[in-house]
TORTOR-873439 format. One record per residue (C-alpha): residue in one letter; z negated, x, y negated. Coordinates in steps of 0.001 Angstrom, whole numbers, plus 500000, padded with zeros to 6 digits. Each point is the difference from the previous one (the first is absolute). Example, Ala and Ser with C-alpha at 12.3 -4.5 7.8 and 13.67 -1.06 7.14 Angstrom:
% TORTOR-873439
A492200512300504500/S500660501370496560/
END
This chain:
% TORTOR-873439
M311733109421936762/S498416496615499402/A496494499068501094/V501502497576502517/E502143502766501500/R496986502294500205/A498032497293501776/D502892499441502421/L500094503692500829/G496535499668501448/N501623497917502738/P501417502267502737/D503186497998500587/A500707499626496273/A499321503693499382/A502368501033502794/R502727497673498738/W499626501324496444/L500437503590501160/L503381498950501438/T501382499006496584/T501873501857497284/E497382498738497529/A497446502081501903/I502287503039500032/R500467499827496231/A496336499303499300/R498730502950502030/S502737502391498881/G499281499020496407/A496312500680500579/I500819503508501254/L502174500615496936/D497149498796497764/L497706502543501670/G502586502665499293/L500324498988496363/R496230500404499726/N500319503436501615/E497945498855502991/L502367500748502890/A499070502840502330/H503501501349500561/F502310499068497091/R500184500098496235/I502142497389498208/Q502362501093497203/M501479496737498741/E501659501801497091/R502498501273502598/L501034496471501048/S502726499695497350/D501600503229501245/A499859498662503551/A501662496750498880/A502774501964498293/Y500497502102503156/V500222496912502216/A502363498239497576/G502241503074500048/V500086500021503802/M500859496281500002/R502915500549497625/E501170502879502169/N499759498013503243/Y501295496704498600/P502049500587496826/D500709496268499690/L496286499236500525/V500928497520502729/I497137501009502286/P499240498486503405/Y496518499385501338/H497941502794501514/A500772499207503629/R500713501581503361/W503656499013499665/R500615502788497465/H499162502621502630/F502707498677502323/T502631501123497458/V499089503699499891/G503023502263499735/G502135497185498620/H500293498106503299/D498968496319500013/R498670499785503530/W498515496511499762/G503274498783498457/A501888501470502961/L497668498296502463/A500274496697498095/R503785500157500321/E499576500260503756/L498013496756499804/A502840497992498460/G499743496458501307/V496239500119500532/D498280497287497958/R498077500862496851/D496543499263501390/E500520502156503095/I501192502878497826/A496799499587497977/R497966500138503243/I501804503168501079/R499281501548496608/F496307499074500353/D499932501637503440/L501573503168498598/C498084500086496732/V496510499548501419/T500402502632502712/S501680502432497618/V497383499643497255/L497106500328502428/L501567503229501275/D500384501328496451/A496718501866499555/G500428503619498873/A502080502130502366/G498864503430498846/D501999502815498452/Q501767501314503119/W501342496952501829/R503671498998499690/F502140497299501654/F503560500996500958/E502469497134499622/R502879500703502334/D502504497632498373/T499751501657496581/G498714503476500860/L497149499510497528/R496602501541500677/V497452497994498004/G496213500221499622/R497159498017498469/S500353496239499336/E503789499959500199/G499950501855503303/L497401497607501379/A502184497098498878/L503026501387501846/A497935500725503100/S498490496517500086/L503388498366499422/S501478502050502837/A497123498982502275/F500411496356498987/R503728500023500739/A499268501533503400/G497658497112500860/V496836502104500134/F497903497076498671/S501682497177501945/S499118498677503448/D503471498493500449/P502805502496500763/G502508497294499103/H498504499716496501/P499047503510498879/L499785499112496284/R496552498499500111/A496343500963500178/D497717497934502200/A496570500286501572/Q501159501091503424/G502423502587498693/L497487501481497563/A497253500121502625/A502289502147502157/V500525502688497314/S498503503283501228/E499174503109498024/A502680501910501916/A502610497313499298/L499182499921496299/A500024503795499745/D503402500022501709/A501392497315497681/F498780501971496983/Q501191503358501428/A496450501330499655/G498766503025501923/P498544503493499661/D503029501183498029/N500146496838497883/P496372498908499499/L499378496472498768/I496528499146498680/G498197497127501681/V502219499168502993/A496975498707501904/G498883497881497029/R503474498534499562/T500189499155503702/T496651498253499863/L501201498001496997/M503034498784501960/T498014498989503081/S497323498377497837/L502761498156498156/G501175498582503318/Q496494498747500743/A499744498427496534/L503271498123500490/A498875498630503350/A496716498799498510/R501507497992497128/S502601497485501161/D499337498069496756/L501589502894498078/F502330501643502520/G501041497067502176/G500136499613503745/E502340502994500184/A497246502168498475/R502705501524497826/I499555501543496549/G503028498122498672/R498319496636500502/L497734500870497065/Y503070499343497849/D500106496405501248/H496274499573499422/L500240501173496400/A503290498280499188/G498327496760501050/Q497439500505497219/A502620500235497240/A499820497305497328/N503194499140498123/G501658503078501480/S497321502413498767/L497262501969501720/P497224501985498246/A499792503700500832/S496270499526500584/A500766497645502916/I502103502699501670/L497241502588499612/A497370497546501247/A502019499341503164/V500545503729500550/L496295500767499592/D499020497058502204/G502480500543502801/L500023503787500071/G496358500652499092/P498941500670503613/I502502502844500463/W498210502495497779/P497669502600501506/S496365498970500118/R498549500991496642/L497920497620497938/S499398496385500909/L498119497131498398/A499106496665501584/G502278500780502910/H502957500739497710/S501656503392500417/L500460501155496407/G502804502488500643/D500828502206497004/V496532499688498397/W497752502999499312/R496613500924498562/H499190501478496613/A496429500593498818/G500873499176496404/I500749496353500781/V496667498210499877/T499880496196499976/P497275497502500981/D501953498550502909/L501526500827503387/T502990501825498481/S497866502709498397/G501515503450500500/L503313498664501336/V503440500786498526/P503063498246501506/F503643501181499802/H502144498423502772/K502815502403499202/L502194499535503067/S499507496219499929/Q501151499859496366/W502886502385500643/L501018497648502801/T499680496963497726/Y502219501614497363/S502555500663502739/L499907496450501403/I500615498413496584/E503622501112500094/I500559498218503319/F498851496665498575/E502162500371496911/D503063500862502090/A499248496945502147/G500066497755496924/L496288499754499129/S498558501314496742/V496709501926499941/S497652499533497056/G497030501968498702/L501219503481500930/D497601501670497569/A497060498477501855/L500604502873502434/T498692503418498954/G501565503403499786/L499854501962503223/P497201502588500353/E501890502697501839/Y500583503664499316/R503268499738498037/N498603497600497420/G496633501756500029/G501626503419499818/L501905498938496893/F496789499499498035/L498414503207501258/D503091502158499477/L500544498627496491/G496355500484499039/V498983496363499510/I497245500826502474/A498678503449500840/L497862501388502803/R496607501222498879/D500218502744502633/S503537501320500545/A498922501515503328/L499923496471501436/A503809499995499907/E500026502709502662/Q497954497993502502/A501103497131502240/H498204496708499366/A499710496942502252/P500897496511498639/G496328499018499931/D498885503017497986/E498764498981496568/I502492502250498224/I502873498081501638/V498418496621499269/E499671500997496341/W503577501297499878/R501443496834501521/A497962497666497779/L500994501904496869/T503625499758501130/V499864496195500230/A498314499599496622/L502228502534498231/L503197498446501373/D498973496781498253/A499262501948496808/L503351501801500222/A502158496895500452/D500111498725496405/P500735503421498417/V502869500451502486/R501358496544499159/A499778500804496290/A501824503289500472/L502824498190501796/G500065496913497780/K499261497659502899/S497648497047500377/K497477499460502781/T502326497394501524/E502946502385499928/L498000502950501295/P497170498897502283/L497785502613501592/A502072499789503210/R502988501436498112/I497943502605498093/L498686501308503315/E503536500345501337/G501730501301496906/G497447501468499339/T496614501446500664/W500640500818503663/S503164501978499187/A498302501660497035/G497086501016502208/R502380501603502464/K501962501729497222/I496966501547498299/A498641501086503395/R503197501943500667/E499755501590496569/K496384501018500577/R500024501056503671/A502625501632502178/D499440497588502889/G499947496912497763/G496740498900501615/P497167498110498321/P497601501781497616/I497088499116502290/R500241500553503738/I499313496958502154/A498916500053503643/S501840496817500978/D499749498200503317/G503373498309499510/T498542496607499059/V499154500208496279/F502482502064497946/
END
């Protein structure tokens, strides 16, 4: 970090804005990895000699999943195809005759609500899809449940236009209604129903407060118009999408840390980060916001706009990617008993784990590309995540544990993982 940047971070507004960037995520995650390489982390040891084995494992999973190595982006849209059924494609066919921009708005409405409802479901919950007879859990099940709710108009205030998500419709979402839509109950427990409900109602309030981003309709889909209007020569930087997501949706997150009146969202404390400015001790991630940005990129490209700078975004610090490194021994717990306890997102062990995940995903990318004979342009991080580290994390978890759960237990509130 330059001296100018350090001086700027003494300004509250500048410090808050910096913490909402991917540069900050990489800088702080890299600092945590550096502590680990110096053997100064409280909870983890780093074993970088295992990274090549991890790269080979991930490359093998990518070849298995995509033999032709034509790999899509890591995006919510993949989850809508579970079981071999292209559910978004089926819905798009029903929209024949609807203009391209309105289809993009509908996809924004669906994508944002679905991603925000994607935090970990727990090991027991399943969604039963009546049309296919499939009973699906985890992220794919949450995707099917949110798509079903979207089609039913749960997030729309206009019964004549159910395929939308607007402020009034979201504000009306109750915990009981969301539990019903997700088939959650005592016999099918879903983690964080209350937290997910609060996210939806808070989302409605955020839409109503920002007509500059979401239009007079206070509709999620109008963010597409706002961003498309920023495109130059038919291209939009990925960083602009993330910036709009963090700006417009920042107020929806539970009250955690704030700085200069800015709610920082997915930002946590770690004692090992010491700097002479207002960001000292703070480690940002913005996992769901980046996952959402990855998912929105596809909408722009399908609407005829290119998106540049994909690798400005970081890898996602969630338990599949993080579990990959722990299960393959690239990182190791100093005290194995910690794996038997449940840890909250703000606990330092989880902050360390997530930061190491971000930094190690960057370190893993080039060895994976080399193993597959692909360039950075051909295989950006967004495709490695999909092909990829997320699938490899799930695969090794199933090999290691009967329930396929993460190697560290997380006490989630439904708004982080």
